[in-house]
N, C-alpha and C positions, 0 to 999 in steps of 0.2 A: 247872676247865675253863671256867666262865663268864668269869672274868677273862682267861684266855688268848684266848678268842674275841673279847672286846671289844678287847683289845690288838691282835690281828691286824687287826680291822676298822679301828681307828684308824690303823694303819700303812699299810694298803692305800690309804686315802683321803688319804695324806699327800704327794702329789707336787705341790707348787707354791710360793709366795714369802713374803717377809718384810716385815711392817710392825712386828712386835713386837720391841722392844728389851729390855724388862724381863720380859715374860711372867709366868711363875710363879716366877721366881727369888727373889721376895720373900715368897712364900706360906709360912706356918709349918707345913710338913709334919712328921710325926713322924720320929724319927731313922732313918737308914739306909734311906730310901725311894728307890725308882726311880720316876720319873714319865714316862709316855708321853703326848704331847700332839699333837693335830691342830688347826691353826689355819686359819681362813678369813681371808685378807688382802685388803684393797682399798686401792690407791693412787689418790687422787683427782686428783693433779696430778703434774708433774715425772716423767713416765714412768708415766702412768696404766695400771692393769691390776688384775686380780684373780687369785687363785690359792689354793693350800693349801700349808702347810708342816708338816713333821714335826719335833718337838722331843723331846729326851730330857734329863731333869734328874736329877742325882744329888745327894742331900743328904749331904755329907761329914761334917759335924758341926753343932753348934748355931750356928756362925758362918759356915760356908762352904757354898755351893751352886755346882755347876758344871753347865753345859748346853751342848748342841750341837744344831744344827738344819740342815735343808736344805730347799730348796723351789724352785718355778718359778712364773712368772706368764704370763698371756697378753699382757702389756704389754712395755715396753722392758726390764724386768728379767727376762731369760730364765732365769737360774738364780742361786741364792744359797746360800752355806754360811756358817755362823756358829758360833763358840764363845765362851763367856763364863764369868765367875766372879763371884759376888756375895758380898761379905764384909761381915758385920754389924759396925758400929762401936759402936752403942748399941742395946740391946734395947727392944722394946715392953713397957713395964712401967708399970702404973698409968696416969697421965695422960701419961706420957712416950712420944712416938712413936719408932718404930724408925728409925734412920739407918744406911744402908749405902752401899757404893760398888760398882758393877759395872764390871769391865773386859771389853772385848769385841774380837774380831777378826772381820772380815767380808770375804768376797770374792764379787763378783757380776759377772755379765755384764750391762752396761747399754748398750743401743743399739749393740751390737757391740764395745764396749770392755770390758776387764777392769779393774774398780775394786777395789782393796784398801784396806780401812779398819781403823783401830784407834782406840779411844776409851775413855772412861770415862763413867759415868752416876751421879752422886750422887743418892740416892733417900731419900725419907722416906715412911713408911707407918704406919698405925695400925689396929688391929682394932676394929670396932664391931659392935654387935648391931642388926640390922634385922628387926623383927617376929619376934624370937626366933631368928634365924639369924645366925651370925657371918660377916662379910665384911671384906675387907682392902683399902681404897682406898690408892692411892699416887700420888706425884708425883715425877718424875725430870727431870733436865736433861742429856740425852746430849750430850757434846762429843766431836768426832771429827776425824780427819784422813783425807781421801779421796785416794788416789794412783791416777792413771790410768796404767797400765803401757804403753798404746799410744803416748801422746805425752809420757810422762815429766813430767807436771805433777801438782800437788797443790793441794787447797783444804781449808780448815777448814769444819766444819759444826756447827750448833747447832740443837737442837729441844727441845720440851717434850713429855714423855710422861706421860699420866695414865691411870689405869685402876683396876680393881677385880677381886678374885678371891674365890671362896667356893664352898662345897659346893652342888651342884645339888640341887633337890628331887626329881629323878627319878634312878633308877639309884644303887645303893649305891656309895659312895666316889667318885663322879664329881665333879670340880671344874671350874667354869667360870671363864673370865676374859675381860675386855674391856679393850682398850687403844686409846687415841687418841693419835696423834702429830701435833703441830702444828709447822710450820716456823718457825724464827727466822732461820737463815742457811743457804743451800745445802742445804736439806732438803725433804722432801715431806710433804703432809697424807695420813695413812693411818689406817685403823682395823682392828682385829683382834677376832675372836671365836674363843675356843678351848675345847675340851673335853679334860680330862685324866683319866687313870686311874693312880692310884698302885698299883704292884705290888711284891711282896716280892722 
């Protein structure tokens, strides 16, 4: 009952936007897990605004995670929907970092225009122990193509996403994540704080 209540609370507070590209798709959850996440998002420039987003992640097998999310902001990004799939190429083993690639599709209302985006995000990550608690920092380089359906134009975009995820010291089974996105080309500076609940 407690897990259902927490999941409902996370869902209720999940109406708002996206800065997170990787999110928890790199976190090593146990097999067959469903993860419900609420993220606080803040865009600092290029359509500045803050909001919340709801994300659902399903661990398909040891190599593949899929996720879907929706949100809104009080800035130029009025609404956003996203789906993605992260595929592990090399596992995190010994001193070897994990390497994966995430494909994603995104549609958003930006300043009155509908922008459809597809892209990939090569990612490396490694589990470390910090003061007796395991955490998983990562670095990704999202590459995408943004298509404006209103004026039939497109542009390429590049950014750098870095973040960390790990179990929170409060609340049984809760996982926290932080992500910072830095612009390289045609992208925005943004950061995300998320809280997730794995459910069976």
